[in-house]
C-alpha positions as CSV (number, residue, x, y, z in Angstrom):
1,M,-27.3,-64.2,52.2
2,R,-25.0,-62.6,54.9
3,A,-23.4,-66.3,55.3
4,R,-22.9,-66.4,51.4
5,A,-21.4,-63.1,51.3
6,L,-18.9,-63.6,54.3
7,L,-17.8,-66.8,52.6
8,A,-17.0,-65.1,49.3
9,A,-15.3,-62.5,51.0
10,L,-13.3,-65.1,52.9
11,L,-12.5,-66.9,49.8
12,L,-11.5,-63.8,47.7
13,T,-9.1,-62.9,50.8
14,L,-7.7,-66.4,50.4
15,L,-7.3,-65.9,46.5
16,A,-5.7,-62.8,46.7
17,A,-2.9,-63.6,49.1
18,C,-1.6,-66.1,46.4
19,A,-2.8,-64.1,43.4
20,T,-0.1,-61.9,41.9
21,G,-0.8,-62.4,38.2
22,P,0.7,-64.1,35.6
23,S,4.4,-65.4,36.6
24,L,7.4,-65.2,34.3
25,E,7.0,-68.8,33.4
26,D,3.2,-68.5,32.8
27,Q,3.7,-65.2,30.4
28,G,2.5,-67.3,27.3
29,E,-1.2,-67.5,28.6
30,V,-1.4,-64.0,28.3
31,T,-1.0,-64.2,24.4
32,A,-2.9,-67.7,24.2
33,P,-6.1,-67.8,22.4
34,P,-8.9,-66.2,24.6
35,G,-11.0,-68.5,26.7
36,D,-14.7,-68.9,26.4
37,S,-15.8,-70.8,29.6
38,S,-19.4,-71.6,29.6
39,R,-19.8,-70.5,33.4
40,L,-18.6,-67.0,34.5
41,T,-18.3,-65.1,37.8
42,V,-19.2,-61.5,37.5
43,G,-17.8,-59.3,40.4
44,S,-19.1,-56.1,41.9
45,A,-17.4,-53.8,44.3
46,G,-20.4,-53.5,46.7
47,F,-21.8,-50.1,46.3
48,T,-25.2,-49.1,44.2
49,E,-23.5,-48.5,40.9
50,S,-21.2,-51.5,40.8
51,D,-24.0,-53.8,41.9
52,L,-26.1,-52.5,39.2
53,L,-23.3,-52.9,36.2
54,A,-22.5,-56.4,37.6
55,Q,-26.5,-57.3,37.3
56,M,-26.6,-56.0,34.1
57,Y,-23.4,-57.6,32.7
58,A,-24.5,-61.0,34.1
59,L,-27.9,-60.6,32.6
60,L,-26.6,-59.9,29.0
61,L,-24.2,-62.8,29.6
62,R,-26.9,-65.1,30.5
63,R,-28.9,-63.9,27.3
64,A,-25.7,-65.0,25.0
65,G,-25.7,-68.4,26.6
66,Y,-23.6,-68.1,29.7
67,E,-24.4,-69.4,33.1
68,T,-23.4,-66.6,35.6
69,E,-22.8,-66.3,39.4
70,L,-22.6,-63.0,41.3
71,I,-19.8,-62.2,43.8
72,T,-19.3,-59.0,45.9
73,V,-16.1,-58.1,47.2
74,A,-16.0,-54.4,48.3
75,N,-12.2,-53.8,47.9
76,R,-10.1,-53.8,44.5
77,E,-7.3,-55.2,46.3
78,L,-9.1,-58.4,46.4
79,Y,-11.2,-58.5,43.7
80,E,-8.4,-57.6,40.9
81,P,-5.9,-60.3,42.0
82,A,-8.8,-62.9,41.9
83,L,-9.7,-61.4,38.5
84,E,-5.9,-61.9,37.1
85,N,-6.1,-65.6,38.5
86,G,-9.7,-66.3,36.9
87,R,-11.7,-66.7,40.4
88,V,-13.4,-63.8,39.1
89,D,-13.8,-63.5,35.2
90,V,-15.8,-60.0,34.9
91,V,-15.9,-56.8,36.6
92,P,-17.1,-53.4,36.0
93,E,-14.3,-51.0,36.4
94,Y,-13.5,-47.3,35.6
95,A,-11.0,-46.4,32.7
96,A,-8.8,-43.7,34.5
97,T,-8.9,-44.9,38.1
98,F,-8.2,-48.6,37.2
99,A,-5.4,-47.4,35.0
100,D,-3.7,-45.5,37.7
101,W,-4.5,-48.3,40.1
102,L,-2.7,-50.8,38.0
103,N,0.4,-48.3,37.3
104,A,0.7,-47.9,41.0
105,K,0.7,-51.9,41.6
106,E,3.1,-52.3,38.7
107,N,5.6,-49.1,39.3
108,G,4.9,-48.1,42.9
109,P,2.6,-45.5,44.7
110,D,4.6,-42.7,43.6
111,A,4.4,-43.5,40.1
112,E,3.2,-40.7,37.8
113,P,-0.3,-41.2,37.1
114,V,-1.4,-42.3,33.6
115,G,-5.2,-41.6,33.4
116,S,-5.9,-38.3,31.8
117,P,-8.9,-36.4,30.8
118,D,-8.5,-37.9,27.2
119,L,-10.2,-41.2,27.1
120,A,-8.1,-42.5,23.8
121,T,-4.7,-41.7,25.9
122,T,-6.3,-43.3,29.2
123,M,-7.5,-46.5,27.3
124,K,-4.0,-47.1,25.6
125,A,-2.4,-46.8,29.1
126,L,-5.1,-49.2,30.8
127,R,-4.7,-51.7,28.2
128,R,-0.8,-51.6,28.3
129,L,-0.9,-52.3,32.0
130,A,-3.9,-55.0,32.0
131,T,-2.5,-57.2,29.1
132,P,0.4,-58.5,30.7
133,R,-2.0,-59.3,33.7
134,G,-3.9,-61.6,31.4
135,L,-6.8,-59.0,31.6
136,T,-8.7,-57.9,28.7
137,V,-10.4,-54.2,28.8
138,L,-13.2,-54.0,26.6
139,D,-14.9,-51.1,24.8
140,P,-15.6,-48.2,27.2
141,G,-19.0,-46.8,27.1
142,K,-20.9,-43.4,27.3
143,A,-21.5,-43.7,31.0
144,V,-18.8,-41.8,33.0
145,D,-18.5,-41.7,36.8
146,Q,-16.1,-38.9,37.8
147,N,-15.5,-36.2,40.1
148,A,-17.9,-32.9,39.6
149,F,-19.0,-30.1,40.9
150,A,-22.4,-28.7,41.9
151,V,-24.2,-25.4,43.2
152,T,-27.7,-25.0,44.3
153,R,-30.2,-24.4,41.3
154,E,-31.1,-21.0,42.8
155,F,-27.3,-20.2,42.8
156,A,-26.9,-21.0,39.2
157,A,-29.8,-19.3,37.9
158,E,-29.0,-15.9,39.9
159,H,-25.7,-15.8,38.2
160,S,-26.2,-17.7,35.0
161,L,-24.0,-20.6,35.8
162,R,-23.9,-23.6,33.4
163,T,-20.3,-24.5,33.2
164,L,-17.2,-24.0,35.7
165,G,-16.0,-21.7,33.2
166,D,-19.1,-19.5,34.0
167,L,-18.2,-19.7,37.8
168,G,-14.6,-19.0,37.1
169,A,-15.3,-16.0,34.7
170,S,-18.1,-14.7,37.3
171,G,-15.5,-13.9,40.0
172,L,-17.8,-15.1,42.6
173,P,-15.9,-16.4,45.7
174,V,-17.0,-19.7,46.8
175,R,-16.4,-22.1,49.7
176,L,-15.9,-25.7,48.7
177,A,-17.5,-28.8,50.5
178,A,-15.1,-31.7,49.9
179,G,-12.7,-33.8,51.5
180,D,-9.9,-32.5,53.4
181,E,-7.3,-33.7,50.5
182,C,-9.2,-31.5,48.1
183,V,-6.7,-28.6,48.9
184,S,-3.8,-30.6,47.3
185,R,-5.3,-33.1,44.7
186,P,-4.9,-31.6,41.2
187,Y,-8.3,-32.2,40.2
188,C,-9.8,-30.2,43.3
189,Q,-9.0,-26.7,44.8
190,P,-5.6,-26.5,42.6
191,G,-7.4,-27.5,39.5
192,L,-10.2,-25.2,39.9
193,E,-8.1,-22.2,40.8
194,K,-5.3,-23.0,37.8
195,T,-7.9,-24.4,35.1
196,Y,-10.7,-22.2,35.7
197,G,-9.7,-19.1,37.9
198,I,-12.3,-20.1,40.5
199,D,-11.7,-18.1,43.8
200,V,-11.8,-20.9,46.2
201,T,-11.8,-18.9,49.5
202,A,-11.7,-22.3,51.9
203,V,-12.3,-26.0,51.7
204,D,-14.9,-27.1,54.3
205,P,-14.0,-30.8,55.1
206,K,-17.3,-32.7,54.9
207,G,-16.4,-35.3,52.6
208,V,-16.9,-36.3,48.6
209,G,-20.8,-36.0,47.9
210,T,-22.0,-36.7,51.6
211,T,-25.1,-35.9,52.7
212,Q,-23.4,-33.2,55.2
213,A,-21.7,-31.6,52.4
214,K,-24.6,-31.1,50.2
215,R,-26.5,-29.7,52.9
216,A,-23.9,-27.2,53.7
217,V,-24.3,-26.0,49.9
218,Q,-28.0,-26.1,50.2
219,S,-27.9,-23.8,53.4
220,G,-26.0,-21.5,51.9
221,Q,-23.0,-22.4,54.3
222,D,-20.9,-23.3,51.3
223,Q,-21.7,-22.5,47.8
224,L,-19.9,-25.3,45.8
225,V,-19.8,-29.2,46.6
226,L,-17.6,-31.8,45.2
227,T,-19.7,-35.2,44.0
228,T,-19.8,-37.4,41.1
229,T,-21.4,-37.2,37.9
230,T,-23.6,-40.3,38.6
231,D,-25.0,-38.8,42.0
232,A,-28.7,-39.7,42.2
233,T,-29.5,-37.7,45.2
234,L,-28.7,-33.8,43.9
235,D,-32.5,-33.0,43.1
236,A,-33.3,-33.8,46.4
237,F,-31.1,-31.0,47.7
238,G,-31.7,-28.9,45.0
239,L,-28.5,-28.7,43.3
240,V,-27.3,-29.1,39.8
241,L,-23.9,-30.0,38.1
242,L,-21.9,-27.6,36.2
243,E,-20.2,-28.7,33.3
244,D,-16.5,-29.2,33.3
245,D,-16.2,-27.4,30.0
246,K,-12.2,-27.6,30.3
247,K,-12.1,-31.0,30.9
248,L,-10.1,-30.8,34.3
249,Q,-11.5,-34.4,35.5
250,N,-9.8,-37.6,34.2
251,A,-11.9,-39.9,31.6
252,D,-13.7,-42.3,34.0
253,A,-15.8,-44.2,31.7
254,V,-17.4,-47.2,32.6
255,V,-15.4,-50.3,31.1
256,P,-15.8,-54.2,31.6
257,V,-12.7,-55.8,32.4
258,V,-12.5,-59.7,31.8
259,N,-10.2,-62.4,32.4
260,R,-8.7,-63.1,29.0
261,A,-8.1,-67.1,29.5
262,R,-11.8,-67.6,30.7
263,A,-13.7,-64.8,29.4
264,G,-11.8,-63.3,26.5
265,S,-13.8,-64.7,23.8
266,E,-15.6,-62.5,20.9
267,R,-19.0,-63.6,22.1
268,V,-18.4,-62.1,25.5
269,A,-17.1,-59.0,24.2
270,R,-20.2,-58.7,21.8
271,A,-22.5,-59.4,24.6
272,L,-21.1,-56.8,26.9
273,D,-20.1,-54.2,24.1
274,A,-24.1,-54.2,23.4
275,L,-24.4,-51.7,26.7
276,A,-21.7,-49.6,25.9
277,P,-23.6,-47.2,23.2
278,V,-27.1,-47.4,25.2
279,L,-26.0,-46.5,29.0
280,T,-25.4,-43.0,29.5
281,T,-24.1,-41.1,32.4
282,A,-27.6,-39.7,33.2
283,D,-29.2,-43.3,32.7
284,L,-26.7,-44.6,35.4
285,A,-27.7,-41.8,37.8
286,G,-31.4,-42.4,37.3
287,L,-30.8,-46.2,37.7
288,N,-28.9,-45.2,41.1
289,R,-31.8,-43.2,42.2
290,Q,-34.0,-46.1,41.9
291,V,-32.0,-48.2,44.2
292,D,-30.8,-45.6,46.6
293,S,-34.0,-43.6,46.8
294,W,-36.8,-45.7,45.6
295,R,-35.3,-48.8,47.3
296,R,-35.4,-51.1,44.4
297,L,-33.4,-54.1,44.2
298,P,-30.3,-53.6,41.5
299,E,-31.3,-57.0,39.8
300,D,-34.8,-55.8,38.9
301,V,-33.5,-52.2,38.1
302,A,-30.9,-53.7,35.8
303,R,-33.4,-55.9,34.2
304,S,-36.1,-53.3,33.5
305,Y,-33.5,-51.0,32.0
306,L,-32.1,-53.8,29.7
307,E,-35.4,-54.7,28.6
308,E,-36.6,-50.9,28.0
309,K,-33.6,-50.6,25.7
310,G,-34.3,-53.9,23.9
311,L,-31.0,-55.5,24.9
312,L,-32.7,-58.8,26.3
313,G,-34.7,-59.6,23.1
314,S,-38.3,-60.9,23.5
């Protein structure tokens, strides 16, 4: 398995070196009829959630009659060019993050972000950037993996906190456990202060959703931690998320992205779109927990979930 993973990573490194998307003379391929290859490669970014989504995509595609192979590449700089040139056919992505990544690739690292808290606006920008590269972005699902903030269950109960708006209205001063970049990122300290009026007295640079950061809040050293909406370990630390009721965070809905020339058919879209209205953010957090805490295999967890939801048939 390790040898195969190393070989896959080496292969995609070589592919990425020569893959820059459709050239000017090949732009016709972008508007050509979408392809429907019988054998499809599904890519994963190598972390638990991406592995689970890739496994679910592969199982749904097999159910629809495709042969599938999974490949793990823990770097968007490698798998995105391979997706453009058809060495990878399908990947799970996140709408706002991928839109901003493609925008920076197209217009430079200082380009104005195109992701926004509004999903429709974000999807429009993402599809505009993806289409010229021969990529098709399928429908976004209910599941969202975006930045989120948590407090201890006791702290929330004591101060009647359910939302970030509640925290701002309370006037309580809080120390925030997060990455050191939080002091300048608009979604973090500046956004909490400007959008919610939260009194952030200091940022404790312990990282995003790390064990160290959660322990700091659990112990009372800090009162608020930056994590994600699908964090599977919050219960273990006695933490609860505060709702982003004023939509500070961008719309990072889970979206399948496919290579149009090889996997742009209606049949592929129907197979993968079946997951979109079923998989929720809470579901995804629970699936992550089964892998990270219960040590179940992603393939087994993915199959059990799809069977439970009736998506694999009898």
